[in-house]
PADRENZA-733742 format. One line per field, with one value per residue (C-alpha): residue in one letter; x, y, z. Coordinates in Angstrom, 1 decimal. Example, Ala and Ser with C-alpha at 12.3 -4.5 7.8 and 13.67 -1.06 7.14 Angstrom:
<sites>
kolfi [A, S] .
u [12.3, 13.7] .
v [-4.5, -1.1] .
w [7.8, 7.1] .
</sites>
This chain:
<sites>
kolfi [X, X, X, X, X, X, X, X, X, X, X, X, X, X, X, X, X, X, X, X, X, X, X, X, X, X, X, X, X, X, X, X, X, X, X, X, X, X, X, X, X, X, X, X, X, X, X, X, X, X, X, X, X, X, X, X, X, X, X, X, X, X, X, X, X, X, X, X, X, X, X, X, X, X, X, X, X, X, X, X, X, X, X, X, X, X, X, X, X, X, X, X, X, X, X, X, X, X, X, X, X, X, X, X, X, X, X, X, X, X, X, X, X, X, X, X, X, X, X, X, X, X, X, X, X, X, X, X, X, X, X, X, X, X, X, X, X, X, X, X, X, X, X, X, X, X, X, X, X, X, X, X, X, X, X, X, X, X, X, X, X, X, X, X, X, X, X, X, X, X, X, X, X, X, X, X, X, X, X, X, X, X, X, X, X, X, X, X, X, X, X, X, X, X, X, X, X, X, X, X, X, X, X, X, X, X, X, X, X, X, X, X, X, X, X, X, X, X, X, X, X, X, X, X, X, X, X, X, X, X, X, X, X, X, X, X, X, X, X, X, X, X, X, X, X, X, X, X, X, X, X, X, X, X, X, X, X, X, X, X, X, X, X, X, X, X, X, X, X, X, X, X, X, X, X, X, X, X, X, X, X, X, X, X, X, X, X, X, X, X, X, X, X, X, X, X, X, X, X, X, X, X, X, X, X, X, X, X, X, X, X, X, X, X, X, X, X, X, X, X, X, X, X, X, X, X, X, X, X, X, X, X, X, X, X, X, X, X, X, X, X, X, X, X, X, X, X, X, X, X, X, X, X, X, X, X, X, X, X, X, X, X, X, X, X, X, X, X, X, X, X, X, X, X, X, X, X, X, X, X, X, X, X, X, X, X, X, X, X, X, X, X, X, X, X, X, X, X, X, X, X, X, X, X, X, X, X, X, X, X, X, X, X, X, X, X, X, X, X, X, X, X, X, X, X, X, X, X, X, X, X, X, X, X, X, X, X, X, X, X, X, X, X, X, X, X, X, X, X, X, X, X, X, X, X, X, X, X, X, X, X, X, X, X, X, X, X, X, X, X, X, X, X, X, X, X, X, X, X, X, X, X, X, X, X, X, X, X, X, X, X, X, X, X, X, X, X, X, X, X, X, X, X, X, X, X, X, X, X, X, X, X, X, X, X, X, X, X, X, X, X, X, X, X, X, X, X, X, X, X, X, X, X, X, X, X, X, X, X, X, X, X, X, X, X, X, X, X, X, X, X, X, X, X, X, X, X, X, X, X, X, X, X] .
u [22.1, 19.4, 15.7, 14.3, 17.4, 17.7, 14.8, 17.2, 19.5, 16.5, 15.5, 19.1, 19.5, 16.2, 17.1, 20.6, 19.4, 16.8, 19.2, 21.7, 19.2, 18.1, 21.7, 22.6, 19.6, 20.2, 23.9, 23.2, 24.4, 21.9, 20.7, 19.0, 16.8, 16.0, 13.0, 12.7, 14.0, 13.3, 16.6, 15.5, 12.1, 13.8, 15.6, 12.6, 10.4, 12.8, 12.4, 15.5, 16.3, 16.7, 18.7, 21.1, 21.5, 22.1, 24.8, 26.5, 26.4, 27.8, 24.9, 24.0, 26.1, 25.2, 25.7, 23.0, 20.5, 21.4, 20.8, 17.4, 16.2, 17.9, 16.0, 12.6, 13.5, 14.1, 10.8, 9.0, 10.6, 9.4, 5.9, 5.8, 8.8, 9.8, 13.6, 15.8, 19.5, 20.3, 23.3, 23.4, 27.0, 28.4, 26.2, 27.8, 31.2, 29.9, 28.2, 31.3, 34.0, 32.5, 29.9, 30.2, 29.3, 28.8, 26.4, 22.7, 21.8, 24.6, 24.0, 20.5, 19.8, 18.1, 16.4, 16.5, 14.4, 16.1, 16.9, 19.3, 22.9, 25.0, 28.6, 29.0, 25.4, 23.1, 20.4, 18.3, 15.0, 13.4, 14.8, 16.9, 19.2, 20.5, 21.1, 24.7, 26.1, 27.1, 28.1, 31.7, 31.0, 28.2, 25.9, 25.5, 22.5, 24.2, 27.4, 25.3, 23.6, 26.9, 28.4, 25.4, 26.2, 23.4, 23.8, 22.2, 21.2, 18.6, 17.2, 13.5, 11.1, 9.5, 7.5, 9.3, 8.8, 8.4, 5.0, 2.6, 0.9, 2.0, 5.5, 6.1, 8.9, 10.4, 13.8, 12.5, 8.9, 5.7, 5.7, 2.6, 0.8, 1.6, -2.0, -3.5, -1.4, -4.0, -3.4, -0.5, 1.6, 1.7, 4.2, 6.5, 8.2, 6.1, 8.8, 9.6, 5.9, 5.7, 9.0, 8.3, 4.7, 5.9, 8.5, 11.6, 12.9, 12.1, 13.3, 13.6, 13.9, 11.8, 11.1, 7.9, 6.8, 3.0, 2.6, 5.2, 6.1, 2.5, 0.5, 2.7, 2.2, -1.6, -1.8, 0.5, -0.1, 3.1, 4.2, 5.8, 6.8, 6.8, 9.4, 9.5, 12.2, 15.5, 15.0, 16.4, 19.3, 18.5, 22.0, 23.1, 20.0, 19.0, 15.6, 13.3, 13.0, 16.3, 15.9, 12.2, 11.8, 8.2, 7.1, 10.4, 10.8, 11.9, 13.5, 11.9, 11.7, 9.4, 9.1, 7.2, 6.2, 5.7, 8.4, 10.9, 9.9, 10.4, 13.7, 15.0, 14.0, 15.6, 18.8, 19.2, 18.9, 21.4, 24.0, 23.9, 23.2, 23.7, 27.5, 27.1, 24.5, 24.2, 20.5, 19.7, 18.7, 21.0, 18.1, 18.7, 16.0, 13.5, 11.7, 7.9, 7.0, 4.4, 2.4, 2.9, 1.5, -1.2, -4.4, -6.7, -5.6, -7.5, -7.8, -9.1, -10.7, -10.7, -13.6, -13.3, -11.2, -14.3, -12.7, -13.0, -14.9, -13.2, -14.6, -16.5, -13.4, -11.4, -14.3, -14.6, -10.9, -11.0, -14.1, -12.5, -9.6, -11.7, -14.0, -11.1, -9.6, -13.0, -13.2, -9.9, -11.4, -9.8, -11.6, -12.2, -13.7, -14.5, -12.7, -13.0, -9.6, -8.7, -9.6, -7.7, -8.8, -6.8, -3.8, -4.3, -4.4, -1.3, 0.7, 0.0, 0.9, 4.1, 5.2, 4.6, 5.6, 8.2, 5.4, 6.4, 9.6, 12.1, 10.8, 10.1, 13.7, 15.0, 12.7, 14.0, 11.9, 9.4, 9.9, 6.7, 5.3, 3.2, -0.5, -1.0, 2.1, 1.1, -2.3, -0.5, 1.6, -1.5, -3.3, -0.1, 0.4, -3.1, -2.7, -3.7, -6.6, -8.1, -7.4, -9.2, -12.3, -12.2, -12.0, -15.0, -16.9, -16.0, -16.9, -20.1, -21.5, -20.6, -20.8, -17.6, -15.7, -13.3, -11.9, -12.0, -10.0, -7.2, -7.1, -7.3, -3.5, -2.1, 0.6, 4.4, 5.1, 7.6, 9.8, 7.6, 4.5, 6.4, 7.2, 3.5, 2.6, 5.3, 3.8, 0.4, 2.0, 3.5, 0.3, -1.6, 0.8, 0.4, -3.4, -3.1, -0.7, -3.1, -6.0, -4.2, -2.9, -5.8, -9.0, -8.6, -6.1, -5.6, -2.8, -2.9, -5.0, -6.4, -7.2, -7.6, -4.3, -6.2, -9.8, -9.6, -7.4, -4.9, -5.5, -5.5, -2.7, -2.8, -5.6, -3.6, -4.6, -8.0, -6.9, -3.8, -5.4, -6.7, -3.8, -5.1, -5.0, -1.3, -0.3, -1.8, 0.8, 3.7, 2.7, 2.4, 5.6, 3.9, 5.1, 2.7, 2.7, 0.8, -0.7, -2.5, -5.8, -7.9, -8.6, -11.3, -14.3, -16.5, -19.6, -19.0, -17.4, -19.9, -20.9, -24.3, -27.4, -27.9, -24.2, -23.6, -20.2, -21.9, -22.7, -19.1, -16.5, -13.8, -11.2, -13.6, -14.9, -11.3, -10.8, -14.1, -14.0, -11.8, -13.4, -14.8, -15.1, -15.6, -12.4, -10.5, -11.5, -8.4, -6.4, -5.0, -6.6, -4.7, -5.1, -2.8, -1.6, -0.6, 1.4, 2.9, 6.3, 9.3, 7.2, 8.6, 9.0, 5.5, 3.8, 5.5, 4.5, 0.9, 0.9, 1.8, -1.1, -3.4, -2.2, -2.5, -6.1, -6.8, -5.4, -7.7, -10.8, -11.2, -7.8, -4.4, -3.7, -2.6, 0.5, 0.9, 2.5, 5.9, 5.5] .
v [-1.1, 0.8, 1.0, 2.0, 1.5, -2.1, -2.8, -2.8, -5.2, -7.4, -7.6, -8.3, -11.1, -12.8, -12.5, -13.8, -16.9, -17.8, -17.4, -19.5, -22.3, -22.3, -22.4, -25.3, -27.3, -26.4, -27.4, -30.8, -33.9, -35.0, -38.1, -35.9, -34.4, -37.7, -40.1, -42.5, -45.9, -49.4, -49.4, -46.2, -47.7, -50.7, -48.2, -46.0, -48.9, -50.2, -49.2, -47.5, -50.6, -52.6, -49.9, -49.9, -53.7, -53.5, -50.9, -52.8, -56.0, -54.0, -54.9, -51.3, -48.2, -45.0, -43.0, -45.0, -44.3, -40.7, -40.4, -42.0, -39.8, -36.7, -37.3, -37.4, -34.5, -32.3, -33.4, -32.7, -29.2, -28.4, -29.2, -27.7, -25.4, -27.5, -27.1, -24.3, -25.4, -28.0, -29.9, -32.8, -32.1, -32.0, -35.0, -37.0, -36.4, -37.5, -40.5, -41.7, -40.8, -40.0, -42.6, -44.6, -48.0, -49.5, -46.8, -47.5, -45.1, -46.1, -44.5, -43.2, -39.7, -37.4, -34.1, -31.3, -28.3, -25.1, -24.1, -27.0, -26.0, -27.7, -26.6, -24.5, -23.5, -20.8, -21.5, -18.4, -19.5, -17.5, -14.2, -12.3, -10.9, -14.5, -15.1, -15.2, -16.2, -19.9, -21.7, -22.9, -26.3, -28.8, -28.3, -31.0, -32.7, -33.0, -34.4, -37.1, -37.9, -38.2, -40.3, -42.6, -42.9, -40.7, -38.4, -34.9, -33.9, -31.1, -28.5, -27.7, -24.7, -23.1, -20.0, -16.8, -16.5, -20.3, -19.6, -20.8, -23.9, -22.5, -22.4, -19.1, -16.5, -13.9, -15.7, -19.0, -18.4, -20.3, -24.1, -25.9, -29.1, -32.0, -33.2, -29.8, -26.7, -24.3, -25.5, -25.4, -28.4, -27.4, -25.6, -24.7, -27.8, -27.7, -28.2, -31.5, -32.5, -31.8, -33.6, -36.7, -37.0, -36.7, -39.4, -37.2, -38.4, -41.2, -39.5, -35.9, -33.7, -30.8, -28.7, -28.3, -25.5, -25.6, -28.4, -27.8, -31.5, -32.6, -30.2, -30.9, -34.7, -34.2, -31.7, -33.6, -37.3, -38.5, -39.7, -37.7, -38.0, -35.0, -36.0, -34.7, -32.2, -33.9, -36.9, -35.4, -32.9, -29.2, -27.8, -26.9, -25.0, -21.5, -20.1, -17.1, -16.9, -17.5, -17.7, -18.6, -21.3, -20.8, -23.4, -25.1, -26.1, -29.7, -31.2, -34.4, -37.0, -37.2, -40.0, -41.4, -44.6, -45.7, -48.4, -45.7, -43.4, -46.1, -47.3, -43.7, -42.8, -45.9, -45.3, -41.8, -42.8, -45.7, -43.0, -41.9, -38.2, -37.2, -37.6, -34.8, -32.5, -31.7, -31.2, -34.8, -37.2, -40.3, -42.7, -45.9, -47.2, -49.2, -52.4, -52.1, -55.8, -55.2, -52.6, -54.6, -57.8, -56.4, -58.0, -55.2, -51.6, -48.8, -45.9, -42.4, -40.4, -36.6, -35.7, -32.0, -29.4, -27.3, -24.5, -25.6, -28.8, -31.0, -30.7, -33.6, -34.9, -35.0, -36.4, -39.2, -40.1, -40.2, -42.4, -44.7, -45.3, -45.7, -48.2, -50.2, -50.4, -51.4, -54.2, -55.5, -55.8, -52.8, -50.6, -47.3, -44.5, -40.9, -38.7, -35.1, -34.1, -30.8, -27.8, -27.7, -24.1, -23.2, -24.7, -22.6, -19.4, -20.3, -21.6, -18.6, -16.1, -17.9, -18.3, -14.6, -13.1, -10.9, -9.1, -10.7, -8.6, -11.3, -12.8, -9.3, -8.1, -10.1, -8.4, -5.9, -3.1, -4.4, -8.1, -10.1, -11.6, -14.7, -13.5, -15.4, -14.0, -10.5, -10.9, -11.8, -8.6, -6.5, -7.5, -7.2, -3.6, -2.3, 0.0, -1.8, 0.5, 0.1, -3.7, -3.9, -2.1, -4.5, -7.5, -6.3, -5.7, -9.2, -10.9, -9.1, -7.7, -10.4, -13.0, -14.7, -15.7, -17.9, -15.2, -12.6, -14.8, -15.2, -11.4, -10.5, -10.9, -10.4, -7.9, -8.0, -9.6, -8.4, -11.0, -10.8, -11.6, -14.3, -16.2, -16.2, -17.7, -20.4, -21.2, -21.6, -23.9, -26.2, -26.3, -27.2, -30.0, -31.5, -31.5, -33.3, -35.9, -36.7, -36.9, -39.3, -41.5, -41.6, -40.7, -41.7, -44.6, -44.9, -46.5, -43.7, -40.9, -40.3, -36.8, -34.9, -33.2, -30.1, -29.0, -29.0, -30.5, -28.3, -24.5, -22.6, -20.3, -17.2, -18.9, -18.6, -15.0, -16.3, -19.7, -18.5, -19.4, -22.7, -24.9, -26.2, -29.9, -29.8, -26.8, -28.5, -31.2, -28.8, -27.2, -30.7, -31.9, -35.1, -37.4, -37.4, -39.2, -38.4, -41.2, -40.5, -42.3, -41.2, -38.3, -35.7, -36.9, -34.2, -36.3, -37.7, -34.6, -31.8, -29.4, -30.2, -28.4, -25.2, -24.8, -21.1, -19.4, -16.6, -18.9, -19.9, -18.3, -16.2, -19.1, -21.6, -19.0, -18.4, -22.2, -22.9, -19.9, -22.0, -25.5, -26.6, -30.4, -29.9, -27.8, -30.0, -33.3, -35.6, -33.8, -36.1, -36.5, -37.9, -38.7, -37.8, -40.6, -39.2, -40.7, -39.1, -37.4, -39.3, -42.2, -42.1, -45.9, -46.5, -44.0, -45.6, -49.1, -47.9, -46.3, -49.6, -51.3, -48.5, -49.0, -52.8, -52.4, -50.0, -52.4, -55.2, -53.0, -50.5, -50.1, -48.5, -45.0, -44.9, -42.9, -40.5, -42.5, -41.4, -40.2] .
w [33.8, 35.7, 34.8, 32.3, 30.2, 31.2, 28.8, 25.9, 27.8, 28.4, 24.7, 23.6, 26.2, 25.1, 21.4, 22.1, 24.0, 21.4, 18.5, 20.5, 21.0, 17.4, 16.2, 18.5, 17.2, 13.6, 14.0, 15.5, 13.5, 10.8, 12.7, 15.3, 12.6, 10.9, 11.3, 14.1, 12.9, 14.2, 16.2, 17.9, 18.8, 20.4, 22.7, 23.3, 24.4, 27.1, 30.7, 32.2, 34.3, 31.1, 29.4, 32.3, 32.2, 28.4, 28.9, 31.7, 29.6, 26.7, 24.4, 24.0, 24.0, 25.9, 22.7, 21.0, 23.8, 23.7, 20.0, 20.2, 22.9, 21.5, 18.2, 20.0, 22.2, 19.2, 17.7, 21.1, 21.2, 17.6, 18.8, 22.3, 22.8, 25.8, 25.7, 27.0, 27.0, 24.3, 25.7, 23.1, 21.8, 25.3, 26.3, 23.4, 25.0, 28.4, 26.9, 25.1, 27.7, 31.1, 31.9, 35.1, 33.6, 37.1, 38.2, 38.7, 35.9, 33.5, 30.1, 30.8, 29.4, 32.0, 31.3, 33.9, 34.8, 33.6, 37.2, 37.8, 37.4, 34.7, 34.2, 31.0, 30.8, 32.2, 34.7, 33.8, 35.4, 32.6, 33.8, 31.2, 33.9, 34.4, 30.7, 29.4, 32.8, 32.5, 35.6, 35.8, 37.4, 37.7, 40.7, 43.4, 41.9, 38.5, 40.1, 41.7, 38.4, 36.6, 39.3, 38.9, 35.2, 33.9, 31.0, 31.3, 27.8, 27.8, 30.1, 30.0, 30.1, 33.1, 34.1, 35.0, 38.9, 39.2, 40.7, 38.1, 36.6, 33.2, 31.6, 29.8, 29.9, 27.6, 27.4, 26.0, 25.0, 25.8, 26.3, 25.2, 26.1, 23.7, 23.8, 22.9, 22.0, 23.3, 26.9, 29.4, 30.1, 33.7, 35.8, 37.1, 35.7, 32.5, 30.0, 31.7, 31.6, 27.9, 27.0, 29.1, 27.8, 24.2, 24.8, 24.4, 27.8, 30.2, 33.5, 34.5, 37.6, 38.7, 41.8, 43.8, 46.1, 45.5, 43.0, 40.4, 39.6, 40.3, 38.1, 35.0, 35.6, 35.8, 32.9, 30.6, 31.5, 33.2, 36.6, 39.4, 43.0, 45.4, 47.9, 51.5, 52.4, 53.1, 50.8, 47.6, 47.3, 47.2, 46.4, 42.9, 41.8, 40.9, 42.0, 41.9, 45.7, 47.4, 51.2, 51.1, 53.8, 54.9, 52.4, 51.3, 47.7, 47.0, 44.0, 42.9, 40.1, 37.1, 34.6, 31.7, 33.4, 37.0, 36.7, 35.7, 38.5, 41.0, 39.6, 39.3, 42.9, 44.3, 42.2, 43.5, 47.1, 46.5, 45.6, 49.3, 48.4, 52.0, 51.3, 48.7, 50.3, 54.0, 53.7, 52.8, 55.5, 55.7, 54.9, 52.9, 50.6, 52.7, 51.7, 51.3, 51.3, 54.0, 52.0, 48.8, 50.3, 52.7, 51.5, 52.6, 52.5, 54.3, 51.8, 52.5, 49.6, 49.8, 47.5, 47.9, 49.7, 50.3, 48.4, 44.8, 44.2, 41.5, 38.0, 36.4, 34.7, 37.9, 39.9, 37.4, 37.5, 41.3, 41.4, 38.7, 41.0, 44.2, 42.3, 41.1, 44.6, 46.0, 43.4, 44.8, 48.2, 49.9, 52.4, 50.6, 52.8, 52.3, 54.8, 56.1, 57.3, 59.1, 57.0, 53.7, 53.4, 56.6, 55.0, 51.8, 53.9, 56.0, 53.0, 50.8, 53.5, 54.2, 50.6, 49.9, 53.3, 51.6, 49.8, 46.4, 46.5, 45.9, 42.7, 41.4, 42.1, 39.1, 36.6, 34.1, 32.6, 30.2, 31.1, 30.8, 34.0, 34.5, 34.8, 38.0, 39.7, 38.4, 40.2, 43.4, 43.1, 42.2, 45.4, 47.4, 46.3, 47.2, 50.3, 53.4, 54.4, 51.0, 51.1, 54.4, 53.0, 50.0, 52.4, 54.2, 51.0, 49.7, 53.0, 54.0, 50.8, 48.3, 51.0, 49.9, 53.1, 51.2, 48.9, 51.7, 54.0, 51.4, 51.0, 54.7, 55.5, 52.0, 52.8, 53.5, 56.9, 59.5, 61.1, 64.1, 62.0, 59.9, 63.1, 64.1, 60.7, 61.1, 64.5, 62.8, 60.2, 62.9, 64.9, 61.8, 60.9, 64.4, 64.0, 60.7, 62.1, 64.9, 62.6, 60.3, 63.1, 65.5, 63.6, 59.9, 60.5, 56.8, 54.8, 52.2, 50.9, 47.4, 46.2, 42.9, 41.9, 40.9, 40.5, 36.7, 34.0, 32.2, 32.1, 28.8, 28.2, 30.5, 32.5, 35.7, 35.9, 37.1, 38.5, 40.5, 43.9, 42.8, 43.9, 47.2, 46.4, 45.9, 48.1, 51.2, 51.1, 50.6, 53.9, 55.6, 53.8, 52.9, 50.1, 47.1, 43.8, 40.6, 38.5, 35.2, 35.0, 32.0, 29.5, 29.4, 27.6, 26.0, 26.6, 30.1, 31.7, 30.9, 33.7, 35.2, 34.0, 36.0, 36.8, 37.6, 38.0, 39.9, 42.8, 43.4, 45.7, 44.1, 44.0, 42.5, 40.0, 38.7, 38.3, 36.6, 34.3, 32.0, 32.4, 29.0, 28.5, 24.7, 24.3, 26.8, 25.2, 25.2, 27.9, 30.6, 34.1, 37.1, 40.8, 43.7, 46.0, 49.4, 52.2, 55.3, 55.6, 54.2, 52.8, 49.3, 49.1, 50.4, 48.1, 45.1, 46.2, 46.7, 43.3, 41.8, 43.6, 42.3, 38.7, 39.0, 40.1, 37.3, 34.8, 36.1, 36.4, 33.6, 32.0, 32.6, 31.3, 27.6, 27.2, 24.2, 21.5, 20.1, 16.6] .
</sites>
């Protein structure tokens, strides 16, 4: 149906999907709506490696694991609106009849970002035009999971466009943070963040093009690993930007605990995903005994990207980790790498080189857009002569070279121009590689995951450009892990006396507009552990050393307790 008449189709599709979800939840067997019993808690407290052993030794049935996690997932959804497709009836059939009991994930329920294709269900990505179009067969990633013995049981909420650290759309509604309903759980894999933090799943899968498995881990208080391209499958997904390869999106694991994240990652690689998906490198899991046993690690700390200084809460978390590692005898040094701002400029121009046309092409008349993505479109549509005048005014009158530099080339690129930006990307990656290998000579890098903790709902309208701490490593294609450290403290994390928004550049002003330690009290705060490309095993091993150091010197992060 053509605009504007497609507005009515949009409203019908949204209403139909929400009624369908509510009906499926209401029609579930009574045990999914009951209280959590002692038998459930025994299941919920076990790491997935133990669950697999119990299933393989026939001391625990896959259906019992599914019922326990399904029960908590329904409770998590009631609190946060984190679920999209509720697949529990089908999952019961898989759990009772289709589980590979010899697989490395035998009987383990796994939650999936809504964009991952499961046979018999939509992968709407929050667009109403994709609703009511179930896929006939499982996508590649789901085939691997099922062959490994896993049981996909729910799909989770995300932002329309997939270009936000929030997770809201007209089809499924707004997902909220389980720690504070006034704040975002992150995005674009925010539903996973909320579900895992609440305890309604132990392992899940999301995608990341600018921080979309890392921001939810930081905002919601869970663990995630941003894999390098070619380490995890990319087939069997739906997306808002098909064909976008300037900054490739990667699918990656998320988990409630570090032990589960490590076991899940290792299990997926053990399935030889390169036999399923041509894009996966044929790389077996590599032993990391050397990094695990190295007595003295050399650790770089990036205190600021010189675009948006980290907020007091994020600064405190970073220093808490650095201090714990120093106490263990490691060599912890502050570093100044090649300009992160340059990476932000290159990456943002590559990601939106189509002029934001592709993700906009799926919208119907009247369909709500994420406020951050809407800002991107707004600036993209300003005629170039006016935009150039605005650029000059921002740079020379307001004296804001940071914001001006991001606006300077914000227009649709020709193929000729796109290739030039790709060349800039490759040159920048080479500079970083040389810096890491020959100047810094570090084992790994610590950074804030974001300048602030979780943003309030619709806060991305102002904070849309404040993604440099994650986006940098998408451009470099480095492996990154997120490790929760602490919570915002209303007394410890106040802004300093004399702090002024007016003195900040346009990017920082947007981020700090919503920083309020009083309102944010109790929200999670994490750190980002960075290795070089295709160093998933190393990053996970380093994360374990970081967590061990925190446990000895100040305390390990306390997960949200399952109600």
